[in-house]
N, C-alpha and C positions, 0 to 999 in steps of 0.2 A: 650447462644451465645452472644458474644459482638456485638455491633452495627457496621454495615458495613459502609464504607466510600469510597471516591474516591481513587482509587488504582493507584499508579505509579509503574513502573517496571524498572529493570536494563537493559539498552540497550545492545544488543548483536552486537558487531561490526564485520564486515566482511572485511578483506583485499582483494582487487581485483586488478588485473593487470591494470584495467582501472580507478581505484579510485583516490582520491585526498585528500585535507585537509579541504574542506569547512565545512564538518559536524562537525569537531572539532573546527574550527575557528569561524564559524557563528552560529552554533546550539548547542553548549555546550557539545559535545560528548567527553568523556575522552578517547583519542586515545592511550595513553601510548606510547609504542614503535612502534606502527603500523604506517606505512607511507602512504600507499594508501588505504584510507578508502572508500570502494565502497558502503557499505550498513550498516545501523543501524537498526536492527530489534527491533522495539519498543514494540510490543505486538505479541507474537508468541505462538502457540500451536503445532508447528511442533515438532515431537517426540524427536529429538536430540537437539532442541533449545527452550526448554520450558522457557517462561518468568518467572522471579522471582520477587516477590513484593519487593519494596525498601523502602516503607514508612509504618508507623503505626504498629499495633500489629501483622499484618499478614506478616511483612517483613521476607524474607527467604523462604516463601512458594511459590511454582510455581502455574501457572494458573490452571493446572489440579487439584491440591490438594485443592485449595480454591473452585473450582466448585464441587468437590466431597463432600465437607462439606456443602456448602451453596446452591448448586443446582440452582433452578430457581430464588432465591434471587439475584444471581449474573447475570445470563444471560436472565432471563425471562422464563415464562412457555413454550411458543411455541418453543423457541430456545432449551430449555433443552429437550423437548419431541423429537425434531428432531435430536439433536447432542449429547445428554447426556453430559459427562464430557469433550468433545472435543470442545474447543472454535473455532467458525467457521471462524474467520477472522485473517488475518496477516497484520500488519501495519509496513511499512518500510520508512526510509529516504534513498534516493539513490543519489549518486553523480557520474556522468560520466565525467571524464576529457577526456576520449577517447570514441569513439563510441563503444557501446556494440554490442555483436553478434546479428545477425538476428535470431529470434527464434519464436517458437510457443508453445502453451500449449494445452493439450488435455482437452476435456470436461469431465463432471462427469462420463458418461457411459464408455468411453474409459479408463479413469484413474482408474476406479474401476476394470475393466477387466484386465488391464495390470499391475497395481501397487497396487491394493487394497487401493486406496487413492481417495481424491477429485480432481476434475479438477480445472482449474485456470482461472477464469474471473477476470480481474483487471481494475483499473483506476489509472491514474497519474494526480497529481496536480502539475503544474510547479511552483517552488519557485524562481529559478534563471536561467537565460540563457544568454550566451554570444551572441554577435552579430553574426547573421547567423546560430544560433543553430537550429537543426532540429530533428523532430521525424519521424521515418519511420513506417508507419502503413498501413497495407493492400497492395493490388496491385493497380497500377495506372489504370488498366482496367482488366476485367475478363481474366484469363489465363487458359489454359488447363494443365493437368498433364504433357503432352508432352512438352509444352512450358517451364514449370517450371523445369523439369528434364534437358532439353537442356540448360537452362540458368545456372543451377548448374554446369553442365559438362564443359561449356564454360567460367566459372568464370564471368558471366555477370548478376547474380541475382539482384544486386542493380538497374539495368536498368528497372526491372519490378515493383519496389516498389513505392508506393505513399509516397511522402515526404511533411511534413508540417512544416512551420516555428513555432518555439516554443518560447513563451514569458511568463514571469511571470504572473500567473493567468489563463493560458490556462489549459484545462482539456481534457484528452484523455481517452475514455472508450473503453476497449479492451476485447471483449468476447473471450472465448476459441475458438481456431481455426483461429483467425486473426493473420497473420504474422506481426512481429513488431521488432523495435529496438530503443533504446534511443541513440540519437546523442551526439556528444562531446559538452562539455561546458554547461551541464544541471544539476541542482539539483532539486529533486522532492520528493513528498510524493507518496508512492504506497500503495493502499488499495486493498486487494485481498482475494480470498478464501484461507483457510488454506491448502496450497499445496506447495510443493517445486519441482514440476515436470516441467522441462524445456527441450524442444527438441531444441538443438542448430543446426542451419541450415548452417550458413555462418559466418565466423569470420574474414573477411577482411585480411587474410593472417597473422594474429597475432600469436605470440607464448605466452605460459604461463610463469609463474615464473621460470619453469625448462628449458626454452628455446625451448621446443617442442610444435608443434601445438596442440591446445586443441581439445578434442574429439568432433566430429560432430555426430548428430543423424539422419542422412539422411533418413533411412528407417522408423524409428519410426515416424518421422515428416510427412511423405508423406500422411498417412491416417488421420492425425490430422488436416491438413491444409484445411481451407475453401477458395477455389479458387474463390468464388464469393464475398469475402469480399474486396471491392474496394472503392476507393475515400476517402474523408475526413471523419474523425470521431471526429474532434476537436470541443470542446464545449467552448464557450467564454461567461461567465456570470459574469459581474462585480458585486462586492458586493455592497449592499446598506446600508448606515450607520444605525446601530442599528436594522437591519432587517435580519432575517434568510432567505436565498435564496437556492433553490434546485439546486444542480449541477448534480447529477446522481441518478436515481431511477432504481433499477434492482431487480431481484429475490434473489440476494445474499447479497446486501447491498444498503443502501441509504446514500448519502453523501450531506450535506448542508454546506454552508459557512456563517459565521457571522463576520462582521466587526463592532466593537462597541466601543464607547467612553463614554458610560454611563451605568447605571445599566440595566441589562436584566434579566427578570424572565422567567424561563423555567418550564413548566408543562408537565411531561411525563406520566401522568396517562393513556393516550390512546395508549401508545407505549409499547407493551409487549416485551421489549428488553433491554439489556444493552445499554449504550451510550458511545461512545469514543469521547473525545476532543483531537484534535491535534493542538497545538499552533504554528502557523507559523510566527507570528509577535506580539511583545508586551509582556504583562504580566497581569494576572488577578487573582482575588480571587474567589474561589468557596465557597458559603455559603449554608449550609443545616442544619436543625435541631439544630441551635445555634452552629454549628461547622464551620470550614473554612479550606481551603487548597489553597496555592498559586501555580500557574502554570505559567511557563515562556516559552519564545520562544524556540522551539526545544523539548519541553516535550509533552508526550502523557499520558493521564489519562483515566482510565476506571471507569465509573459511574455505580455501580451495579444497576440492575433493581429494587431493593427494594427501592432505593431513587427516589422518584417521583417528588419532587419539589426542584428547585435549583435557587439560585440567583448568577449571574455573575457580578463581579465588576472589571472593568479594572483600572489599574494604569495610563495607557495612551492608546491611540488608539491601539486596539488589533484585530488580525484576528485569527479565529479558524475554523477548519473543524470539523463538527459534524457528526458522523457515527453511524449507527445502522442497525440491520437486520429487514426487513419487516416481519410482522406476516404471 
C-alpha cells in the first residue's frame, strides 16, 4: 500500500432559499451557476453525499472506499471498531443570509428506531456575523408540551425561544433535542454527527423555491424536543497565540482552536483518532515524513490516524479548528 497523506475533498455545495455568496466570495468555494449557496459539505459520509478525495493518488475515491481499504489507519482503531467504514462526523460551512427554520434533531436512540440512522449533536463556530445577528438556541425558560403546542398553533413560537447575540469566534454546542435556529447574517462552521435528520418546526412564514410553504415535521419533533433545554449555551474562548485551546469536549467530537504565526509541532500518538483541520483564516503548510501539503482559508483536510507527528508552518497568522473523536 502507498503511504497515506493529508486528504482533501471536493466540497458539495447546497443551494438554499436562505443562502448567499459569502462561501464563494470569502472561502474559495466554486459556486458555478449556483446563486444562493447555503451549505458547503466539506467532509461527509452521508450515503447520498459521500465526500470524494481531490488530492494525491487517492483522488476520485470516496470516504467509504478509502476506509474500506485502510480501515483503522484512516480513522483510528477505536473509531473503526465502533463505526466500521462509516465516517462518524460531518463538517460543513453554512451561510444564512436569512434566518433558518426553527428545528430540532433526534438523539441516537430515536434516530435509530425511526430512521435507522445516527442522531445529531452539533456545534457551530461563528466565522462572520452582521450587526445584530442572533442565534436561537433552547427555550428562554422551561416550557410544557402544552405551552409549546399552544405557541405553535398561535404562531408565537419565537416568543418562547432563547436568543443570543452572535459574534465571530462565538461557539454554540447543541446536543440532540435542543431546539435551535441560525439567524440572518451569519457564516459559520458546523461540526456534527454523521446524520442528515432534521425536524423542521417553524419556518417564519417562508416559501420554498417552488413558492409553496416548506414541509414541517410537527409530530415527529414533539417527542424529540428537550423542553428543559433553556438559557445560554454560548461558549466564548478567545484563541491564544501559538497555543491550542479547547472549545468543545463531547462524547461525539472534541474541537480545539489554534491561532499561530510560527511553527507548531503536533504529536498525536496518544489520540486514537483521525484529525480534521478546518482553516478559517490564513494559510499554512503541513509537514510530515519529509512531505508537505498547503492548506488555505476555507479548506478542510483529514489527517489519517496513521500519521502521528506533524509540523504546521503558517505563511502568515493563521487560525484553524482541530477536530477528532474521543476514544
